[in-house]
MARBA-3410 file (N, C-alpha, C, O; in Angstrom, 1 decimal):
70
200.8,182.0,-84.1,200.7,180.5,-84.1,200.9,180.0,-85.5,200.5,180.7,-86.5 ~ 201.6,178.9,-85.6,201.8,178.4,-87.0,200.5,177.7,-87.5,199.7,177.2,-86.7 ~ 200.5,177.6,-88.8,199.3,176.9,-89.4,199.2,175.5,-89.0,198.1,174.9,-88.9 ~ 200.4,174.8,-88.9,200.4,173.4,-88.6,199.9,173.2,-87.2,199.1,172.2,-86.9 ~ 200.2,174.0,-86.2,199.7,173.9,-84.8,198.2,174.1,-84.8,197.5,173.3,-84.1
197.7,175.0,-85.5,196.3,175.3,-85.5,195.5,174.1,-86.1,194.5,173.7,-85.5 ~ 196.0,173.5,-87.2,195.4,172.4,-87.8,195.4,171.1,-86.9,194.5,170.4,-86.8 ~ 196.5,171.0,-86.1,196.7,169.8,-85.2,195.7,170.0,-84.1,195.0,169.0,-83.7 ~ 195.6,171.2,-83.5,194.7,171.4,-82.4,193.2,171.2,-82.9,192.4,170.6,-82.1 ~ 192.9,171.7,-84.1,191.5,171.6,-84.6,191.2,170.1,-84.8,190.1,169.6,-84.5
192.1,169.3,-85.4,191.9,167.9,-85.6,191.7,167.1,-84.3,190.9,166.3,-84.2 ~ 192.6,167.4,-83.3,192.4,166.8,-82.0,191.1,167.1,-81.4,190.5,166.3,-80.7 ~ 190.7,168.4,-81.5,189.4,168.8,-80.9,188.2,168.0,-81.6,187.3,167.6,-80.9 ~ 188.3,167.9,-82.9,187.3,167.2,-83.7,187.2,165.7,-83.2,186.1,165.2,-83.1 ~ 188.4,165.1,-83.1,188.4,163.7,-82.7,187.8,163.5,-81.3,187.1,162.5,-81.0
188.1,164.4,-80.4,187.6,164.3,-79.0,186.1,164.5,-79.0,185.4,163.7,-78.3 ~ 185.6,165.5,-79.7,184.1,165.7,-79.8,183.4,164.6,-80.4,182.4,164.1,-79.9 ~ 183.9,164.1,-81.5,183.3,162.9,-82.2,183.3,161.7,-81.4,182.3,161.0,-81.3 ~ 184.4,161.4,-80.7,184.5,160.3,-79.8,183.5,160.4,-78.6,182.9,159.4,-78.2 ~ 183.4,161.6,-78.1,182.4,161.7,-77.0,181.0,161.5,-77.5,180.2,160.9,-76.8
180.6,162.0,-78.6,179.3,161.8,-79.2,179.1,160.4,-79.5,178.0,159.9,-79.3 ~ 180.1,159.7,-80.0,180.0,158.2,-80.3,179.7,157.5,-79.0,178.9,156.6,-79.0 ~ 180.4,157.8,-77.9,180.3,157.1,-76.7,178.9,157.3,-76.0,178.3,156.4,-75.4 ~ 178.4,158.5,-76.2,177.1,158.9,-75.6,175.9,158.2,-76.4,174.9,157.9,-75.8 ~ 176.1,158.0,-77.7,175.0,157.6,-78.5,175.2,156.2,-79.2,174.6,155.9,-80.2
176.1,155.4,-78.6,176.5,154.2,-79.3,175.3,153.2,-79.4,175.2,152.5,-80.4 ~ 174.4,153.2,-78.5,173.3,152.2,-78.5,172.3,152.6,-79.6,171.8,151.7,-80.3 ~ 172.1,153.9,-79.8,171.2,154.3,-80.9,171.8,154.1,-82.2,171.1,153.9,-83.2 ~ 173.1,154.2,-82.3,173.8,154.1,-83.6,173.9,152.6,-84.0,173.8,152.3,-85.2 ~ 174.3,151.8,-83.1,174.5,150.4,-83.4,173.4,149.4,-83.0,173.5,148.2,-83.3
172.4,149.9,-82.3,171.3,149.1,-81.9,171.6,148.2,-80.7,172.6,148.6,-80.0 ~ 170.9,147.2,-80.5,171.1,146.3,-79.3,172.3,145.4,-79.5,172.9,144.9,-78.5 ~ 172.7,145.1,-80.7,173.8,144.1,-80.9,175.1,144.8,-80.9,175.3,146.0,-81.4 ~ 176.1,144.1,-80.4,177.5,144.6,-80.4,178.1,144.3,-81.8,178.2,143.1,-82.2 ~ 178.5,145.3,-82.5,178.9,145.1,-83.9,180.2,144.3,-84.0,180.3,143.5,-85.0
181.1,144.4,-83.1,182.4,143.7,-83.2,182.1,142.2,-82.9,182.6,141.3,-83.7 ~ 181.3,141.9,-81.9,181.0,140.5,-81.7,180.2,139.9,-82.8,180.4,138.7,-83.1 ~ 179.3,140.6,-83.4,178.5,140.1,-84.5,179.4,139.8,-85.7,179.2,138.8,-86.4 ~ 180.3,140.8,-86.0,181.2,140.6,-87.1,182.1,139.4,-86.9,182.4,138.6,-87.8 ~ 182.5,139.2,-85.7,183.4,138.0,-85.3,182.6,136.7,-85.5,183.1,135.7,-86.1
181.3,136.7,-85.1,180.5,135.5,-85.3,180.3,135.2,-86.8,180.3,134.0,-87.2 ~ 180.0,136.2,-87.6,179.8,136.0,-89.0,181.1,135.5,-89.7,181.1,134.7,-90.5 ~ 182.2,136.1,-89.2,183.5,135.6,-89.8,183.8,134.1,-89.5,184.2,133.4,-90.3 ~ 183.4,133.7,-88.2,183.6,132.3,-87.9,182.7,131.4,-88.7,183.1,130.3,-89.0 ~ 181.5,131.9,-89.1,180.6,131.1,-89.9,181.0,131.0,-91.3,181.1,130.0,-91.9
181.4,132.2,-91.9,181.7,132.2,-93.3,183.1,131.7,-93.6,183.3,130.9,-94.6 ~ 184.1,132.1,-92.8,185.5,131.7,-93.2,185.9,130.5,-92.4,186.6,129.6,-92.9 ~ 185.5,130.4,-91.1,185.9,129.3,-90.3,185.1,128.0,-90.6,184.3,128.0,-91.5 ~ 185.3,127.0,-89.9,184.7,125.7,-90.1,183.5,125.5,-89.2,183.0,124.4,-89.1 ~ 183.1,126.5,-88.4,182.0,126.3,-87.5,180.6,126.4,-88.2,180.5,127.2,-89.2
179.7,125.7,-87.7,178.3,125.8,-88.2,177.4,126.6,-87.3,176.4,127.1,-87.7 ~ 177.9,126.8,-86.0,177.1,127.6,-85.1,178.1,128.5,-84.4,179.1,128.1,-84.0 ~ 177.7,129.8,-84.3,178.5,130.8,-83.5,177.7,131.5,-82.5,176.5,131.8,-82.7 ~ 178.3,131.7,-81.3,177.6,132.4,-80.2,178.0,133.9,-80.2,179.1,134.3,-80.5 ~ 177.0,134.7,-79.8,177.2,136.1,-79.7,176.3,136.6,-78.6,175.3,136.0,-78.3
176.5,137.8,-78.0,175.7,138.4,-77.0,175.3,139.8,-77.4,175.9,140.4,-78.2 ~ 174.1,140.3,-76.9,173.7,141.6,-77.2,174.1,142.5,-76.0,174.8,142.1,-75.1 ~ 173.6,143.8,-76.0,174.0,144.7,-75.0,173.5,144.3,-73.6,174.0,144.8,-72.6 ~ 172.5,143.5,-73.5,172.0,143.0,-72.2,172.6,141.7,-71.8,172.2,141.1,-70.8 ~ 173.7,141.3,-72.5,174.4,140.0,-72.3,173.5,138.8,-72.4,173.7,137.7,-71.8
172.5,138.9,-73.3,171.6,137.7,-73.6,172.4,137.0,-74.7,172.9,137.6,-75.6 ~ 172.4,135.7,-74.6,173.2,134.8,-75.5,172.3,134.6,-76.8,171.2,134.2,-76.7 ~ 172.9,134.8,-77.9,172.3,134.5,-79.2,173.2,133.5,-80.0,174.4,133.5,-79.8 ~ 172.6,132.8,-80.9,173.3,131.8,-81.7,173.1,132.2,-83.2,171.9,132.5,-83.5 ~ 174.1,132.2,-83.9,174.0,132.4,-85.4,174.3,131.0,-86.0,175.3,130.4,-85.7
173.5,130.6,-87.0,173.6,129.3,-87.6,173.9,129.6,-89.1,173.3,130.4,-89.8 ~ 174.8,128.8,-89.7,175.1,128.9,-91.1,174.0,128.3,-91.9,173.5,127.2,-91.6 ~ 173.5,129.1,-92.9,172.4,128.7,-93.8,173.0,128.3,-95.1,173.5,129.2,-95.8 ~ 172.9,127.1,-95.5,173.3,126.7,-96.8,172.3,127.0,-97.9,171.1,126.6,-97.7 ~ 172.7,127.6,-98.9,171.8,128.0,-100.0,172.0,127.1,-101.2,171.4,127.2,-102.2
END
């Protein structure tokens, strides 16, 4: 087998194992909040013109983020 094929198979195996571990343990790693939705809400507050942004947690409970002026 060529060196390139071995490296490709090893990289694909690593990605599959890492992805499986991430899917199995996502709640312990990221907590109750969904990181993409939280980042989107923060972006809307900081960059956008909104003063209040809505987001949900893993139980689909609705949370509001409010811009705080310092």
